[in-house]
N, C-alpha and C positions, 0 to 999 in steps of 0.2 A: 954692532950687529944689527940685523934688520928683520922685522916681521912685516910681511906684505899681506894685506887682506883684500881680496877681490870681492866686489859687490855687484850683483846683477842677476837678472832673471836667467833661468835655464835657456840655453840657446842664444845668449847674448854675445858669446865669444870668449868667455873667461878662460876656459881650458886651452883653447888655441893660443890665446895671449900668453898664458902661463908657459906653454911649450916654447913659444918664440922668445920670451923675455927672461924666464927664470929657470929653465930646465937644467942648465949646467951649474947654477949658483945657489939654488935654494931647495930645501927639502919640501916636497909637496904634501900638504895635508888635504885630503879629499875624502869626504864621507862616502862617496860612491865606491871608492876603492877600499876604504877601511871598514865599511859596513855598519859600524856601531860608534856611538858617541864615546863609549868607554875606551875603545881602541884609539880614537882620535885624541882624547884627553891624555892617555898614556904617551902617545907620540909627541903631543904638545909639551908635556912635562919634560921629556928627554931634550927637546929642542931648547927649552928655557934653561934647563939645568946645564947643558953643554954649550949654551950661547951659540947655537947653530941657526943660521939664517933659514927661514921657512916662508912659504907662501900658502895661504889658506884659499884653496880653490873650491869654495862652496858658494851658495847664493848669498848668504849673510845679509838678508833683507832688513833686519831690525837692529836697533841699537843694542838690545839685550844680547842678541846673538854675536854681534861684533865685540861686545864688552868682555865676553869670555876670553878672547885672545888678547885684547888690549890690557885687561887686568892681569893676565898671566905674565906678561912681559914687563910690566912696570917696575917690579922689584929688581930686575937685572938691567934696567935702563936701555932696553932695545929700542931702536927707532921703529915707529909704526907708520907704514906708508899704505894708503888706500887707493885703489883704482876702482872707480865707479863706472859701470858699463851702461851707457845711455843707448838702449836699443828698443825701438817701439815693440810693444807686445805682439803685434801682427808679424813682425820680422822674426821675433824669437820663436813664435809658433811655427813659422815656415821653416826656419833653420832646424828646429827640433824635429820636424817631420822628415828631414833629410838624413837624420842620424840612422845608424844601423838599428834594426828592430829592437834589440836588447838594450839599447841605450836611450831610447825615446822616453820622454816623460809625458804622462797623460796630460792633455790640454788643461784639464781642471787643476792639475798640480801646478802648472806654470801660472795659470790665472790666480790661484790661491796665493802663490808667492808674490805676484803683483799687488794683490789686495793687502798684503801685510807690509809692503815696502815702506820704510822710513828713510828719508834722505839723510845720508851721512853728513856729519859736521866735524870740523877740526876739534871742537869742544869735547868730542867723545874721547879724545886722547891721541888722535892722529897727529903726527909731526908734519906730514904732507898728505894732500889729497889730489888726485888727478881724475879728470873726466875723460873717458875713453869712448870713441865712436868708431864705427866701421866706415872705411872709405870705399869708393866705387871700385877699387881694384882688389878688394878682399883683404886689405890690410887694416891697420888701426891708426887712428889719429889720437894722440895723447896731448891733453892740454891741462894747464893748472886749473884746479877746482875754483869755480867762481865763489867769491866770498859772499855769503848770505847772512841773514840775521842770526842763524844758528851756528855760524862758523865760529 
């Protein structure tokens, strides 16, 4: 079974990518939908208990935030795959501004997420990490994560 963790700023394309890649195969955990961490933890527990594939469609900018999911699945030996969205802050803000009014994140919120960002590493417990960029046609380019000192 598989746990997928998306990492990136608001407006970087995570939810679009999630719809394109995981909609029919993974349960989506998303704080915007669930509204509370308590609900998210309950749904995460169900996924772990039932060995259900899931994708975490949140910003997940810090090691501590990602560790919640990674630690939860260790005991059931789920594979943990991360997709890191490399989208410049200015592009994220522009894309965020094009969202419907009720779905926009205030600019200060996007910038606060960028300020807290910690680059993911395989050492966190990921089995695989991928680097995701947006192409000129509105699609995604997925490449293996470059190995760095923290990997």
